[in-house]
PyMOL Python script that loads the backbone (N, CA, C, O; Angstrom):
from pymol import cmd

cmd.read_pdbstr("""\
ATOM      1  N   MET A   1      -6.822  -5.464   6.772  1.00  0.00           N
ATOM      2  CA  MET A   1      -6.407  -6.532   5.897  1.00  0.00           C
ATOM      3  C   MET A   1      -7.605  -7.282   5.320  1.00  0.00           C
ATOM      4  O   MET A   1      -7.572  -7.750   4.182  1.00  0.00           O
ATOM      5  N   THR A   2      -8.645  -7.385   6.112  1.00  0.00           N
ATOM      6  CA  THR A   2      -9.823  -8.123   5.650  1.00  0.00           C
ATOM      7  C   THR A   2     -10.366  -7.536   4.357  1.00  0.00           C
ATOM      8  O   THR A   2     -10.745  -8.277   3.451  1.00  0.00           O
ATOM      9  N   GLN A   3     -10.406  -6.206   4.264  1.00  0.00           N
ATOM     10  CA  GLN A   3     -10.924  -5.579   3.047  1.00  0.00           C
ATOM     11  C   GLN A   3     -10.050  -5.907   1.838  1.00  0.00           C
ATOM     12  O   GLN A   3     -10.564  -6.099   0.737  1.00  0.00           O
ATOM     13  N   LEU A   4      -8.742  -5.973   2.036  1.00  0.00           N
ATOM     14  CA  LEU A   4      -7.857  -6.305   0.922  1.00  0.00           C
ATOM     15  C   LEU A   4      -8.044  -7.752   0.481  1.00  0.00           C
ATOM     16  O   LEU A   4      -7.942  -8.059  -0.707  1.00  0.00           O
ATOM     17  N   VAL A   5      -8.316  -8.639   1.431  1.00  0.00           N
ATOM     18  CA  VAL A   5      -8.612 -10.037   1.099  1.00  0.00           C
ATOM     19  C   VAL A   5      -9.942 -10.108   0.357  1.00  0.00           C
ATOM     20  O   VAL A   5     -10.058 -10.787  -0.663  1.00  0.00           O
ATOM     21  N   GLU A   6     -10.941  -9.403   0.878  1.00  0.00           N
ATOM     22  CA  GLU A   6     -12.269  -9.417   0.243  1.00  0.00           C
ATOM     23  C   GLU A   6     -12.228  -8.848  -1.171  1.00  0.00           C
ATOM     24  O   GLU A   6     -12.978  -9.292  -2.041  1.00  0.00           O
ATOM     25  N   ARG A   7     -11.360  -7.870  -1.404  1.00  0.00           N
ATOM     26  CA  ARG A   7     -11.220  -7.278  -2.744  1.00  0.00           C
ATOM     27  C   ARG A   7     -10.364  -8.131  -3.666  1.00  0.00           C
ATOM     28  O   ARG A   7     -10.244  -7.831  -4.853  1.00  0.00           O
ATOM     29  N   GLY A   8      -9.767  -9.196  -3.129  1.00  0.00           N
ATOM     30  CA  GLY A   8      -8.954 -10.084  -3.951  1.00  0.00           C
ATOM     31  C   GLY A   8      -7.537  -9.603  -4.170  1.00  0.00           C
ATOM     32  O   GLY A   8      -6.856 -10.084  -5.076  1.00  0.00           O
ATOM     33  N   LEU A   9      -7.073  -8.654  -3.350  1.00  0.00           N
ATOM     34  CA  LEU A   9      -5.721  -8.129  -3.502  1.00  0.00           C
ATOM     35  C   LEU A   9      -4.712  -8.920  -2.669  1.00  0.00           C
ATOM     36  O   LEU A   9      -3.523  -8.954  -2.987  1.00  0.00           O
ATOM     37  N   LEU A  10      -5.192  -9.547  -1.611  1.00  0.00           N
ATOM     38  CA  LEU A  10      -4.372 -10.413  -0.770  1.00  0.00           C
ATOM     39  C   LEU A  10      -5.066 -11.748  -0.603  1.00  0.00           C
ATOM     40  O   LEU A  10      -6.286 -11.849  -0.732  1.00  0.00           O
ATOM     41  N   ARG A  11      -4.281 -12.773  -0.314  1.00  0.00           N
ATOM     42  CA  ARG A  11      -4.863 -14.062   0.041  1.00  0.00           C
ATOM     43  C   ARG A  11      -4.240 -14.503   1.361  1.00  0.00           C
ATOM     44  O   ARG A  11      -3.078 -14.215   1.646  1.00  0.00           O
ATOM     45  N   ARG A  12      -5.032 -15.202   2.151  1.00  0.00           N
ATOM     46  CA  ARG A  12      -4.570 -15.727   3.426  1.00  0.00           C
ATOM     47  C   ARG A  12      -4.263 -17.204   3.272  1.00  0.00           C
ATOM     48  O   ARG A  12      -4.975 -17.942   2.591  1.00  0.00           O
ATOM     49  N   GLU A  13      -3.187 -17.616   3.922  1.00  0.00           N
ATOM     50  CA  GLU A  13      -2.840 -19.041   3.966  1.00  0.00           C
ATOM     51  C   GLU A  13      -2.401 -19.369   5.382  1.00  0.00           C
ATOM     52  O   GLU A  13      -1.808 -18.529   6.059  1.00  0.00           O
ATOM     53  N   PRO A  14      -2.684 -20.570   5.829  1.00  0.00           N
ATOM     54  CA  PRO A  14      -2.251 -20.960   7.172  1.00  0.00           C
ATOM     55  C   PRO A  14      -0.728 -20.894   7.293  1.00  0.00           C
ATOM     56  O   PRO A  14       0.003 -21.209   6.354  1.00  0.00           O
ATOM     57  N   HIS A  15      -0.281 -20.481   8.459  1.00  0.00           N
ATOM     58  CA  HIS A  15       1.153 -20.471   8.745  1.00  0.00           C
ATOM     59  C   HIS A  15       1.617 -21.922   8.858  1.00  0.00           C
ATOM     60  O   HIS A  15       0.913 -22.743   9.445  1.00  0.00           O
ATOM     61  N   PRO A  16       2.774 -22.253   8.314  1.00  0.00           N
ATOM     62  CA  PRO A  16       3.197 -23.658   8.304  1.00  0.00           C
ATOM     63  C   PRO A  16       3.517 -24.239   9.685  1.00  0.00           C
ATOM     64  O   PRO A  16       3.454 -25.455   9.871  1.00  0.00           O
ATOM     65  N   THR A  17       3.856 -23.390  10.647  1.00  0.00           N
ATOM     66  CA  THR A  17       4.235 -23.923  11.957  1.00  0.00           C
ATOM     67  C   THR A  17       3.397 -23.396  13.112  1.00  0.00           C
ATOM     68  O   THR A  17       3.532 -23.881  14.236  1.00  0.00           O
ATOM     69  N   SER A  18       2.544 -22.427  12.867  1.00  0.00           N
ATOM     70  CA  SER A  18       1.723 -21.851  13.933  1.00  0.00           C
ATOM     71  C   SER A  18       0.254 -21.957  13.557  1.00  0.00           C
ATOM     72  O   SER A  18      -0.195 -21.308  12.612  1.00  0.00           O
ATOM     73  N   ARG A  19      -0.479 -22.754  14.274  1.00  0.00           N
ATOM     74  CA  ARG A  19      -1.894 -22.965  13.950  1.00  0.00           C
ATOM     75  C   ARG A  19      -2.722 -21.703  14.157  1.00  0.00           C
ATOM     76  O   ARG A  19      -3.795 -21.566  13.571  1.00  0.00           O
ATOM     77  N   ARG A  20      -2.237 -20.784  14.982  1.00  0.00           N
ATOM     78  CA  ARG A  20      -2.998 -19.570  15.273  1.00  0.00           C
ATOM     79  C   ARG A  20      -2.673 -18.420  14.319  1.00  0.00           C
ATOM     80  O   ARG A  20      -3.322 -17.375  14.371  1.00  0.00           O
ATOM     81  N   SER A  21      -1.703 -18.595  13.474  1.00  0.00           N
ATOM     82  CA  SER A  21      -1.266 -17.513  12.584  1.00  0.00           C
ATOM     83  C   SER A  21      -1.658 -17.789  11.144  1.00  0.00           C
ATOM     84  O   SER A  21      -1.810 -18.934  10.719  1.00  0.00           O
ATOM     85  N   MET A  22      -1.814 -16.698  10.412  1.00  0.00           N
ATOM     86  CA  MET A  22      -2.071 -16.768   8.979  1.00  0.00           C
ATOM     87  C   MET A  22      -0.997 -15.946   8.277  1.00  0.00           C
ATOM     88  O   MET A  22      -0.476 -14.976   8.829  1.00  0.00           O
ATOM     89  N   ARG A  23      -0.677 -16.347   7.059  1.00  0.00           N
ATOM     90  CA  ARG A  23       0.232 -15.576   6.222  1.00  0.00           C
ATOM     91  C   ARG A  23      -0.584 -14.857   5.166  1.00  0.00           C
ATOM     92  O   ARG A  23      -1.601 -15.369   4.699  1.00  0.00           O
ATOM     93  N   LEU A  24      -0.136 -13.669   4.792  1.00  0.00           N
ATOM     94  CA  LEU A  24      -0.780 -12.894   3.748  1.00  0.00           C
ATOM     95  C   LEU A  24       0.152 -12.800   2.553  1.00  0.00           C
ATOM     96  O   LEU A  24       1.350 -12.553   2.696  1.00  0.00           O
ATOM     97  N   TYR A  25      -0.413 -13.001   1.378  1.00  0.00           N
ATOM     98  CA  TYR A  25       0.347 -12.912   0.131  1.00  0.00           C
ATOM     99  C   TYR A  25      -0.439 -12.059  -0.856  1.00  0.00           C
ATOM    100  O   TYR A  25      -1.668 -12.119  -0.903  1.00  0.00           O
ATOM    101  N   ALA A  26       0.275 -11.270  -1.637  1.00  0.00           N
ATOM    102  CA  ALA A  26      -0.377 -10.488  -2.681  1.00  0.00           C
ATOM    103  C   ALA A  26      -0.821 -11.419  -3.808  1.00  0.00           C
ATOM    104  O   ALA A  26      -0.097 -12.336  -4.196  1.00  0.00           O
ATOM    105  N   THR A  27      -2.018 -11.167  -4.321  1.00  0.00           N
ATOM    106  CA  THR A  27      -2.507 -11.896  -5.485  1.00  0.00           C
ATOM    107  C   THR A  27      -1.973 -11.221  -6.745  1.00  0.00           C
ATOM    108  O   THR A  27      -1.326 -10.176  -6.662  1.00  0.00           O
ATOM    109  N   ASP A  28      -2.237 -11.805  -7.901  1.00  0.00           N
ATOM    110  CA  ASP A  28      -1.840 -11.159  -9.159  1.00  0.00           C
ATOM    111  C   ASP A  28      -2.474  -9.777  -9.261  1.00  0.00           C
ATOM    112  O   ASP A  28      -1.825  -8.818  -9.679  1.00  0.00           O
ATOM    113  N   GLU A  29      -3.743  -9.680  -8.879  1.00  0.00           N
ATOM    114  CA  GLU A  29      -4.423  -8.379  -8.900  1.00  0.00           C
ATOM    115  C   GLU A  29      -3.775  -7.421  -7.918  1.00  0.00           C
ATOM    116  O   GLU A  29      -3.632  -6.235  -8.218  1.00  0.00           O
ATOM    117  N   GLY A  30      -3.380  -7.913  -6.749  1.00  0.00           N
ATOM    118  CA  GLY A  30      -2.689  -7.081  -5.763  1.00  0.00           C
ATOM    119  C   GLY A  30      -1.386  -6.537  -6.316  1.00  0.00           C
ATOM    120  O   GLY A  30      -1.076  -5.359  -6.140  1.00  0.00           O
ATOM    121  N   HIS A  31      -0.616  -7.393  -6.987  1.00  0.00           N
ATOM    122  CA  HIS A  31       0.632  -6.943  -7.614  1.00  0.00           C
ATOM    123  C   HIS A  31       0.346  -5.891  -8.680  1.00  0.00           C
ATOM    124  O   HIS A  31       1.087  -4.917  -8.812  1.00  0.00           O
ATOM    125  N   SER A  32      -0.717  -6.085  -9.432  1.00  0.00           N
ATOM    126  CA  SER A  32      -1.094  -5.133 -10.472  1.00  0.00           C
ATOM    127  C   SER A  32      -1.432  -3.772  -9.871  1.00  0.00           C
ATOM    128  O   SER A  32      -1.023  -2.739 -10.399  1.00  0.00           O
ATOM    129  N   VAL A  33      -2.175  -3.771  -8.772  1.00  0.00           N
ATOM    130  CA  VAL A  33      -2.527  -2.518  -8.106  1.00  0.00           C
ATOM    131  C   VAL A  33      -1.278  -1.811  -7.603  1.00  0.00           C
ATOM    132  O   VAL A  33      -1.163  -0.592  -7.729  1.00  0.00           O
ATOM    133  N   VAL A  34      -0.336  -2.570  -7.031  1.00  0.00           N
ATOM    134  CA  VAL A  34       0.913  -1.979  -6.549  1.00  0.00           C
ATOM    135  C   VAL A  34       1.691  -1.356  -7.708  1.00  0.00           C
ATOM    136  O   VAL A  34       2.235  -0.260  -7.575  1.00  0.00           O
ATOM    137  N   THR A  35       1.744  -2.048  -8.832  1.00  0.00           N
ATOM    138  CA  THR A  35       2.460  -1.528 -10.000  1.00  0.00           C
ATOM    139  C   THR A  35       1.834  -0.224 -10.481  1.00  0.00           C
ATOM    140  O   THR A  35       2.542   0.740 -10.771  1.00  0.00           O
ATOM    141  N   ARG A  36       0.500  -0.196 -10.564  1.00  0.00           N
ATOM    142  CA  ARG A  36      -0.186   1.037 -10.992  1.00  0.00           C
ATOM    143  C   ARG A  36       0.046   2.157  -9.994  1.00  0.00           C
ATOM    144  O   ARG A  36       0.297   3.297 -10.387  1.00  0.00           O
ATOM    145  N   ALA A  37      -0.034   1.843  -8.698  1.00  0.00           N
ATOM    146  CA  ALA A  37       0.169   2.864  -7.664  1.00  0.00           C
ATOM    147  C   ALA A  37       1.594   3.418  -7.725  1.00  0.00           C
ATOM    148  O   ALA A  37       1.795   4.624  -7.583  1.00  0.00           O
ATOM    149  N   ALA A  38       2.565   2.562  -7.932  1.00  0.00           N
ATOM    150  CA  ALA A  38       3.959   3.013  -8.018  1.00  0.00           C
ATOM    151  C   ALA A  38       4.153   3.930  -9.221  1.00  0.00           C
ATOM    152  O   ALA A  38       4.889   4.914  -9.149  1.00  0.00           O
ATOM    153  N   SER A  39       3.494   3.604 -10.317  1.00  0.00           N
ATOM    154  CA  SER A  39       3.586   4.445 -11.509  1.00  0.00           C
ATOM    155  C   SER A  39       2.990   5.824 -11.250  1.00  0.00           C
ATOM    156  O   SER A  39       3.576   6.841 -11.622  1.00  0.00           O
ATOM    157  N   ILE A  40       1.832   5.854 -10.616  1.00  0.00           N
ATOM    158  CA  ILE A  40       1.183   7.124 -10.287  1.00  0.00           C
ATOM    159  C   ILE A  40       2.046   7.926  -9.315  1.00  0.00           C
ATOM    160  O   ILE A  40       2.232   9.130  -9.490  1.00  0.00           O
ATOM    161  N   ALA A  41       2.569   7.253  -8.294  1.00  0.00           N
ATOM    162  CA  ALA A  41       3.428   7.938  -7.320  1.00  0.00           C
ATOM    163  C   ALA A  41       4.671   8.500  -7.997  1.00  0.00           C
ATOM    164  O   ALA A  41       5.115   9.599  -7.666  1.00  0.00           O
ATOM    165  N   GLY A  42       5.229   7.760  -8.933  1.00  0.00           N
ATOM    166  CA  GLY A  42       6.400   8.240  -9.663  1.00  0.00           C
ATOM    167  C   GLY A  42       6.103   9.497 -10.458  1.00  0.00           C
ATOM    168  O   GLY A  42       6.901  10.433 -10.483  1.00  0.00           O
ATOM    169  N   ARG A  43       4.938   9.511 -11.112  1.00  0.00           N
ATOM    170  CA  ARG A  43       4.547  10.706 -11.871  1.00  0.00           C
ATOM    171  C   ARG A  43       4.336  11.898 -10.943  1.00  0.00           C
ATOM    172  O   ARG A  43       4.760  13.011 -11.252  1.00  0.00           O
ATOM    173  N   ILE A  44       3.681  11.666  -9.806  1.00  0.00           N
ATOM    174  CA  ILE A  44       3.452  12.756  -8.853  1.00  0.00           C
ATOM    175  C   ILE A  44       4.785  13.283  -8.326  1.00  0.00           C
ATOM    176  O   ILE A  44       4.989  14.493  -8.227  1.00  0.00           O
ATOM    177  N   GLU A  45       5.688  12.364  -7.991  1.00  0.00           N
ATOM    178  CA  GLU A  45       7.004  12.784  -7.502  1.00  0.00           C
ATOM    179  C   GLU A  45       7.732  13.616  -8.555  1.00  0.00           C
ATOM    180  O   GLU A  45       8.307  14.657  -8.237  1.00  0.00           O
ATOM    181  N   ALA A  46       7.710  13.161  -9.798  1.00  0.00           N
ATOM    182  CA  ALA A  46       8.386  13.892 -10.869  1.00  0.00           C
ATOM    183  C   ALA A  46       7.798  15.291 -11.030  1.00  0.00           C
ATOM    184  O   ALA A  46       8.534  16.261 -11.209  1.00  0.00           O
ATOM    185  N   GLU A  47       6.473  15.392 -10.968  1.00  0.00           N
ATOM    186  CA  GLU A  47       5.823  16.692 -11.118  1.00  0.00           C
ATOM    187  C   GLU A  47       6.134  17.628  -9.952  1.00  0.00           C
ATOM    188  O   GLU A  47       6.424  18.807 -10.154  1.00  0.00           O
ATOM    189  N   THR A  48       6.071  17.097  -8.740  1.00  0.00           N
ATOM    190  CA  THR A  48       6.249  17.964  -7.571  1.00  0.00           C
ATOM    191  C   THR A  48       7.696  18.349  -7.325  1.00  0.00           C
ATOM    192  O   THR A  48       7.962  19.374  -6.697  1.00  0.00           O
ATOM    193  N   THR A  49       8.631  17.553  -7.804  1.00  0.00           N
ATOM    194  CA  THR A  49      10.040  17.875  -7.581  1.00  0.00           C
ATOM    195  C   THR A  49      10.719  18.443  -8.818  1.00  0.00           C
ATOM    196  O   THR A  49      11.928  18.675  -8.808  1.00  0.00           O
ATOM    197  N   SER A  50       9.962  18.669  -9.876  1.00  0.00           N
ATOM    198  CA  SER A  50      10.569  19.154 -11.125  1.00  0.00           C
ATOM    199  C   SER A  50      11.324  20.480 -10.975  1.00  0.00           C
ATOM    200  O   SER A  50      12.307  20.690 -11.685  1.00  0.00           O
ATOM    201  N   PRO A  51      10.906  21.379 -10.083  1.00  0.00           N
ATOM    202  CA  PRO A  51      11.679  22.622  -9.941  1.00  0.00           C
ATOM    203  C   PRO A  51      13.022  22.432  -9.221  1.00  0.00           C
ATOM    204  O   PRO A  51      13.846  23.347  -9.207  1.00  0.00           O
ATOM    205  N   LEU A  52      13.245  21.275  -8.633  1.00  0.00           N
ATOM    206  CA  LEU A  52      14.444  21.054  -7.831  1.00  0.00           C
ATOM    207  C   LEU A  52      15.565  20.424  -8.640  1.00  0.00           C
ATOM    208  O   LEU A  52      15.329  19.702  -9.609  1.00  0.00           O
ATOM    209  N   GLY A  53      16.771  20.710  -8.226  1.00  0.00           N
ATOM    210  CA  GLY A  53      17.930  20.073  -8.827  1.00  0.00           C
ATOM    211  C   GLY A  53      18.148  18.698  -8.228  1.00  0.00           C
ATOM    212  O   GLY A  53      17.498  18.324  -7.252  1.00  0.00           O
ATOM    213  N   ALA A  54      19.066  17.948  -8.820  1.00  0.00           N
ATOM    214  CA  ALA A  54      19.338  16.574  -8.367  1.00  0.00           C
ATOM    215  C   ALA A  54      19.797  16.535  -6.913  1.00  0.00           C
ATOM    216  O   ALA A  54      19.393  15.648  -6.161  1.00  0.00           O
ATOM    217  N   ASP A  55      20.635  17.485  -6.510  1.00  0.00           N
ATOM    218  CA  ASP A  55      21.107  17.505  -5.119  1.00  0.00           C
ATOM    219  C   ASP A  55      19.957  17.709  -4.142  1.00  0.00           C
ATOM    220  O   ASP A  55      19.873  17.030  -3.119  1.00  0.00           O
ATOM    221  N   ASP A  56      19.069  18.651  -4.463  1.00  0.00           N
ATOM    222  CA  ASP A  56      17.923  18.900  -3.583  1.00  0.00           C
ATOM    223  C   ASP A  56      16.997  17.685  -3.513  1.00  0.00           C
ATOM    224  O   ASP A  56      16.494  17.346  -2.442  1.00  0.00           O
ATOM    225  N   LYS A  57      16.772  17.031  -4.656  1.00  0.00           N
ATOM    226  CA  LYS A  57      15.939  15.825  -4.667  1.00  0.00           C
ATOM    227  C   LYS A  57      16.572  14.738  -3.808  1.00  0.00           C
ATOM    228  O   LYS A  57      15.877  14.052  -3.058  1.00  0.00           O
ATOM    229  N   GLY A  58      17.878  14.580  -3.913  1.00  0.00           N
ATOM    230  CA  GLY A  58      18.572  13.597  -3.099  1.00  0.00           C
ATOM    231  C   GLY A  58      18.443  13.906  -1.611  1.00  0.00           C
ATOM    232  O   GLY A  58      18.257  13.002  -0.796  1.00  0.00           O
ATOM    233  N   THR A  59      18.544  15.185  -1.264  1.00  0.00           N
ATOM    234  CA  THR A  59      18.396  15.587   0.140  1.00  0.00           C
ATOM    235  C   THR A  59      17.003  15.258   0.651  1.00  0.00           C
ATOM    236  O   THR A  59      16.855  14.713   1.745  1.00  0.00           O
ATOM    237  N   ILE A  60      15.991  15.580  -0.125  1.00  0.00           N
ATOM    238  CA  ILE A  60      14.611  15.278   0.278  1.00  0.00           C
ATOM    239  C   ILE A  60      14.434  13.783   0.465  1.00  0.00           C
ATOM    240  O   ILE A  60      13.856  13.356   1.465  1.00  0.00           O
ATOM    241  N   HIS A  61      14.912  12.983  -0.461  1.00  0.00           N
ATOM    242  CA  HIS A  61      14.773  11.523  -0.352  1.00  0.00           C
ATOM    243  C   HIS A  61      15.465  10.999   0.898  1.00  0.00           C
ATOM    244  O   HIS A  61      14.910  10.159   1.606  1.00  0.00           O
ATOM    245  N   ARG A  62      16.657  11.481   1.172  1.00  0.00           N
ATOM    246  CA  ARG A  62      17.381  11.019   2.372  1.00  0.00           C
ATOM    247  C   ARG A  62      16.630  11.395   3.639  1.00  0.00           C
ATOM    248  O   ARG A  62      16.518  10.584   4.558  1.00  0.00           O
ATOM    249  N   LEU A  63      16.113  12.621   3.697  1.00  0.00           N
ATOM    250  CA  LEU A  63      15.385  13.055   4.887  1.00  0.00           C
ATOM    251  C   LEU A  63      14.088  12.265   5.076  1.00  0.00           C
ATOM    252  O   LEU A  63      13.764  11.855   6.191  1.00  0.00           O
ATOM    253  N   LEU A  64      13.363  12.056   4.006  1.00  0.00           N
ATOM    254  CA  LEU A  64      12.127  11.273   4.104  1.00  0.00           C
ATOM    255  C   LEU A  64      12.419   9.834   4.519  1.00  0.00           C
ATOM    256  O   LEU A  64      11.690   9.256   5.325  1.00  0.00           O
ATOM    257  N   TYR A  65      13.469   9.267   3.977  1.00  0.00           N
ATOM    258  CA  TYR A  65      13.856   7.903   4.346  1.00  0.00           C
ATOM    259  C   TYR A  65      14.171   7.837   5.839  1.00  0.00           C
ATOM    260  O   TYR A  65      13.739   6.914   6.529  1.00  0.00           O
ATOM    261  N   ARG A  66      14.923   8.815   6.333  1.00  0.00           N
ATOM    262  CA  ARG A  66      15.251   8.831   7.768  1.00  0.00           C
ATOM    263  C   ARG A  66      13.993   8.934   8.619  1.00  0.00           C
ATOM    264  O   ARG A  66      13.899   8.282   9.659  1.00  0.00           O
ATOM    265  N   LEU A  67      13.033   9.736   8.200  1.00  0.00           N
ATOM    266  CA  LEU A  67      11.778   9.847   8.946  1.00  0.00           C
ATOM    267  C   LEU A  67      11.039   8.515   8.981  1.00  0.00           C
ATOM    268  O   LEU A  67      10.589   8.077  10.039  1.00  0.00           O
ATOM    269  N   VAL A  68      10.916   7.882   7.836  1.00  0.00           N
ATOM    270  CA  VAL A  68      10.232   6.586   7.787  1.00  0.00           C
ATOM    271  C   VAL A  68      10.991   5.567   8.616  1.00  0.00           C
ATOM    272  O   VAL A  68      10.386   4.772   9.336  1.00  0.00           O
ATOM    273  N   GLU A  69      12.301   5.586   8.519  1.00  0.00           N
ATOM    274  CA  GLU A  69      13.137   4.661   9.276  1.00  0.00           C
ATOM    275  C   GLU A  69      12.869   4.768  10.782  1.00  0.00           C
ATOM    276  O   GLU A  69      12.870   3.762  11.491  1.00  0.00           O
ATOM    277  N   GLN A  70      12.643   5.982  11.258  1.00  0.00           N
ATOM    278  CA  GLN A  70      12.393   6.197  12.684  1.00  0.00           C
ATOM    279  C   GLN A  70      10.930   5.979  13.070  1.00  0.00           C
ATOM    280  O   GLN A  70      10.641   5.436  14.137  1.00  0.00           O
ATOM    281  N   LEU A  71      10.015   6.398  12.209  1.00  0.00           N
ATOM    282  CA  LEU A  71       8.595   6.368  12.556  1.00  0.00           C
ATOM    283  C   LEU A  71       7.899   5.070  12.199  1.00  0.00           C
ATOM    284  O   LEU A  71       6.958   4.666  12.882  1.00  0.00           O
ATOM    285  N   ASN A  72       8.350   4.401  11.126  1.00  0.00           N
ATOM    286  CA  ASN A  72       7.686   3.179  10.681  1.00  0.00           C
ATOM    287  C   ASN A  72       8.680   2.289   9.939  1.00  0.00           C
ATOM    288  O   ASN A  72       8.565   2.116   8.726  1.00  0.00           O
ATOM    289  N   PRO A  73       9.654   1.724  10.653  1.00  0.00           N
ATOM    290  CA  PRO A  73      10.684   0.931   9.969  1.00  0.00           C
ATOM    291  C   PRO A  73      10.132  -0.285   9.238  1.00  0.00           C
ATOM    292  O   PRO A  73      10.756  -0.761   8.289  1.00  0.00           O
ATOM    293  N   ASP A  74       8.974  -0.800   9.657  1.00  0.00           N
ATOM    294  CA  ASP A  74       8.384  -1.944   8.957  1.00  0.00           C
ATOM    295  C   ASP A  74       8.017  -1.599   7.523  1.00  0.00           C
ATOM    296  O   ASP A  74       7.951  -2.485   6.671  1.00  0.00           O
ATOM    297  N   ALA A  75       7.777  -0.325   7.247  1.00  0.00           N
ATOM    298  CA  ALA A  75       7.435   0.089   5.895  1.00  0.00           C
ATOM    299  C   ALA A  75       8.597  -0.104   4.933  1.00  0.00           C
ATOM    300  O   ALA A  75       8.402  -0.135   3.718  1.00  0.00           O
ATOM    301  N   LEU A  76       9.803  -0.232   5.472  1.00  0.00           N
ATOM    302  CA  LEU A  76      10.982  -0.393   4.624  1.00  0.00           C
ATOM    303  C   LEU A  76      11.301  -1.859   4.369  1.00  0.00           C
ATOM    304  O   LEU A  76      12.209  -2.176   3.601  1.00  0.00           O
ATOM    305  N   THR A  77      10.563  -2.744   5.004  1.00  0.00           N
ATOM    306  CA  THR A  77      10.779  -4.184   4.838  1.00  0.00           C
ATOM    307  C   THR A  77       9.850  -4.696   3.768  1.00  0.00           C
ATOM    308  O   THR A  77       8.632  -4.547   3.864  1.00  0.00           O
ATOM    309  N   VAL A  78      10.428  -5.302   2.743  1.00  0.00           N
ATOM    310  CA  VAL A  78       9.627  -5.820   1.639  1.00  0.00           C
ATOM    311  C   VAL A  78       9.850  -7.332   1.569  1.00  0.00           C
ATOM    312  O   VAL A  78      10.982  -7.815   1.550  1.00  0.00           O
ATOM    313  N   ASP A  79       8.745  -8.055   1.534  1.00  0.00           N
ATOM    314  CA  ASP A  79       8.804  -9.508   1.371  1.00  0.00           C
ATOM    315  C   ASP A  79       8.054  -9.838   0.097  1.00  0.00           C
ATOM    316  O   ASP A  79       6.829  -9.728   0.057  1.00  0.00           O
ATOM    317  N   ASN A  80       8.759 -10.236  -0.937  1.00  0.00           N
ATOM    318  CA  ASN A  80       8.156 -10.464  -2.258  1.00  0.00           C
ATOM    319  C   ASN A  80       7.705 -11.907  -2.475  1.00  0.00           C
ATOM    320  O   ASN A  80       7.422 -12.299  -3.607  1.00  0.00           O
ATOM    321  N   ARG A  81       7.634 -12.694  -1.418  1.00  0.00           N
ATOM    322  CA  ARG A  81       7.158 -14.076  -1.630  1.00  0.00           C
ATOM    323  C   ARG A  81       5.689 -14.044  -2.028  1.00  0.00           C
ATOM    324  O   ARG A  81       4.906 -13.264  -1.485  1.00  0.00           O
ATOM    325  N   SER A  82       5.322 -14.895  -2.981  1.00  0.00           N
ATOM    326  CA  SER A  82       3.906 -14.958  -3.351  1.00  0.00           C
ATOM    327  C   SER A  82       3.510 -16.327  -3.791  1.00  0.00           C
ATOM    328  O   SER A  82       2.351 -16.554  -4.137  1.00  0.00           O
TER     329      SER A  82
END
""", "prot")
cmd.dss("prot")
cmd.show_as("cartoon", "prot")
cmd.util.cbc("prot")
cmd.orient("prot")
């Protein structure tokens, strides 16, 4: 996280009720990087799944979601406060 703060993609703020905790928020630049990354990922997904039909793409998405759900459920939690 420190590198993302140093690069200006995240900012740290004191937690309102815990003196030992800090909150992390995406900066405008951080949001911009996420938007660009999502666009690139979308293009890669479209290219790599282009030979597949809609049903097969849906199956792949469901299976990948289940894997993430089991292996890293925090990745599915999005907090858009900034």
